[in-house]
N, C-alpha and C positions, 0 to 999 in steps of 0.2 A: 576528534572528528569535527567536521563542520556540518552545519545543518542549514536548511533553507529558512528557518525561522526560530525565534526564541522558544516558541511553543513546542516545536519538534525537539529541540535540545532538552527542554524540561521533561518531555515525555520519555526521551531516551534515559534520563536519570531515573524516572519512575520504573522503567523496565529493568534497569540495573538493580533497583531495590527489590523488585519482584523475584529476580534471579537469585539475589543474595539470600532472600528469605525462603527459597526453595519452591516458590509457587509456579515458576516456569523453569524449563531446562536451560534455554538459551534464547537469544533474540539477535537480530541483525538488520542491516539495511535490506530493503526490498530489492528484487531483481527484475529485469525486463521480462514482460509477458507480452507476446505478440497478439495483437487484436485483429489486425488486417495485414495481409501481405503487401509487399512493396508495389505501389501503383504510381505510374508517372502521370502527373496532372498537368495539362496544357503544355505538353512538350518539355516540362521541367524534369529534374532529376527524380527518379523513383524513390519514394520514401515509404517505409512501413509505419503503421500506427501501433504504438506500444503503450503499455501502462506500466509504470514503476511505482509500486506502493512504497510508503515511507519505511515500513518495518515489516519483518516477519517474526513470528513467535513459535518456538518449539516447546511442546510439553514433554516430549521424550527425545532422545538423540536421533531417532529415525524419522520422526514425523514433524512436518510443518503443519501446525494446527490452523493457523490463519494469518492473514495480513492485516496490518493496521495502517490506516490513512489518517493523518492529523490534518484537519482543515479548519481554517478560520472562516472561510467562505466556500460554499459549494458552487463552483462555476459551471457554466453550461458544458464546457469541455469535460470537466470531471463527471458530470451526470451522464454524458454521452459515453464516455469510456467505461463507466460502471455498467451501462446497458450492454455494450459490446462484450465486456468481460463475462457477464452473466450468460450471454447468448453462446459464446464460444467455450467458456470454461464454467459450466454450471456448478461444479463441485468446489470451486474456490470461494472461500469465505473472507469477507473484508469487513473489519470493524472500523467505522468512522468515529473518530474521537474529535470532539469540538473544543475550541479554546476555552469554553466555559465549563468543561469537564463532562459534557454529555457524551453518551456512547450510543451509536445506532448501527445495527447490522444493515449493510447495503448489498 
């Protein structure tokens, strides 16, 4: 697999180790979650606003427990998307993992 950063690749290896040790059932790449419907801005093409987390983690075969976002820097766009996500999908849990190893629920 290719990753957006070396940190994401390293975290993927960490998730592999958690799976091998039986601490999680499985993990994978995140998938698109719509935050806002398609809107045409200034006569341009209509685009929808989506959030794609870096990873999802399953504790059992049937349940997606939470998403993981690996971030070196929390950009304004990321913070906005987190607010939109919590507003539209309040039950979705996102764990922010920082490059220094910190973990924060957002």
